[in-house]
Each structure stands twice: as structure tokens, then as C-alpha cells.
C-alpha positions in Angstrom: 24.9 -15.1 -23.7 23.3 -12.0 -22.2 19.8 -10.9 -23.1 19.0 -7.2 -22.6 15.4 -5.9 -22.4 14.2 -2.5 -23.2 13.9 -0.4 -20.1 10.4 0.3 -18.9 11.4 3.7 -17.4 13.5 6.5 -18.7 15.5 9.4 -17.4 13.1 11.9 -15.8 10.4 9.3 -14.9 9.0 9.5 -11.4 8.9 6.1 -9.7 8.2 4.5 -6.3 9.6 1.3 -4.9 7.3 -1.6 -4.9 8.4 -2.9 -1.4 10.0 0.0 0.5 8.6 3.4 1.3 10.5 5.7 -1.1 10.0 7.4 -4.4 12.2 9.4 -6.7 13.2 10.3 -10.2 15.3 8.2 -12.6 18.6 9.9 -13.5 20.4 7.0 -15.2 19.6 3.5 -16.6 21.8 0.4 -16.8 20.4 -2.2 -19.3 21.3 -4.9 -16.8 22.9 -5.1 -13.4 26.1 -3.1 -13.1 26.8 -2.9 -9.4 29.1 -5.0 -7.3 28.5 -8.7 -6.4 28.8 -7.7 -2.7 26.0 -5.2 -3.1 23.8 -7.8 -4.8 24.6 -10.5 -2.2 23.7 -8.1 0.7 20.1 -8.1 -0.4 18.2 -10.9 1.4 17.8 -13.8 -1.0 14.0 -13.9 -0.6 13.8 -10.4 -2.3 17.0 -10.4 -4.3 16.2 -9.2 -7.9 17.4 -11.0 -11.0 20.5 -9.4 -12.6 19.2 -9.7 -16.2 16.9 -6.7 -16.2 17.3 -3.0 -16.3 18.5 -1.3 -13.1 17.9 2.4 -12.4 19.8 5.1 -10.6 17.2 7.1 -8.7 17.3 10.4 -6.8 15.3 9.0 -3.9 13.4 10.3 -1.0 11.5 9.1 2.0 9.9 10.8 5.0 13.3 11.2 6.6 16.0 11.8 4.0 17.2 12.3 0.4 19.7 9.8 -1.2 20.5 8.0 -4.4 19.2 4.4 -4.9 20.0 1.6 -7.3 16.8 -0.3 -8.0 15.8 -3.2 -10.3 13.0 -2.7 -12.7 10.9 -5.4 -11.0 10.8 -3.2 -7.9 9.7 0.1 -9.5 6.2 1.4 -10.2 5.3 4.6 -12.0 4.4 7.4 -9.6 4.0 10.7 -11.5 0.5 11.0 -10.2 1.9 11.8 -6.8 3.5 14.9 -8.2 7.1 16.2 -8.3 9.8 14.9 -5.9 11.5 17.2 -3.4 15.0 15.8 -3.7 17.4 18.8 -3.9 19.5 17.4 -6.7 16.5 17.5 -9.1 17.3 21.2 -9.7 20.8 20.3 -10.8 19.7 17.8 -13.4 16.3 18.8 -14.6 14.6 21.9 -15.9 11.1 21.2 -14.7 8.4 18.6 -14.0 5.7 18.7 -16.6 3.2 16.7 -14.6 4.3 13.4 -16.2 8.1 13.5 -16.0 11.1 15.6 -15.4 12.7 17.4 -18.4 16.6 17.2 -18.5 18.5 20.4 -18.5 20.6 21.1 -21.6 24.2 19.8 -21.1 23.0 17.2 -18.6 25.4 16.7 -15.7 24.5 13.6 -13.7 25.5 13.3 -10.1 28.5 11.3 -9.1 
């Protein structure tokens, strides 16, 4: 039996990682873990997240680069107060940042 929880964050929410120095914008949500077992096992056991929680696809950025990240809900915090993100793919998916969240473009085309 699998229990699914309501996701705390939605598409367009700006978030930051609880442990690692990156932030970004959510562009997709999995109600529970939907990546490979190898990916999950590669995370050190001491910080490995539970699978039975929402996981988020994030257009992420740090001081050095832009990338996509797959992050468990337990490791995300809201971060709209820090303003918009600079990730270049935000322009492909979102119309604008309203100060609280990004607004999806009509005919949303999520990155691969």
C-alpha cells in the first residue's frame, strides 16, 4: 500500500535546498519518488530521503552553474523572498515572477 501526501510546493514556487547551497524554481512534481534505485542509493545513507514523499524537478542554480535537480520535499524550503532565479530556462517555461512565484506560460512546455 502506498500513501501519497499533498505536495507542499507547486509548479512555479521558488525554493532553496535545506542542506546544499542552491535554489531554483519548481517545474514538475512527482507525488512520490519516481527516479532510479541507483540514483537513490547514490545518496549517502545519513542524508538519504524517504521515498514516500513528493519529489520536485527544479531549475536549479548555485554560484557556479545552472542545472536541473530532483529534490525531496523534506530538503526544500520556500525562498521567494530572495527574488527571482537567474536560470535561463525560466524564460522558456514561465511568463513572469510576481514576487511570490513564477507564472506558467500558456501551452506549458517543460524541459526534457
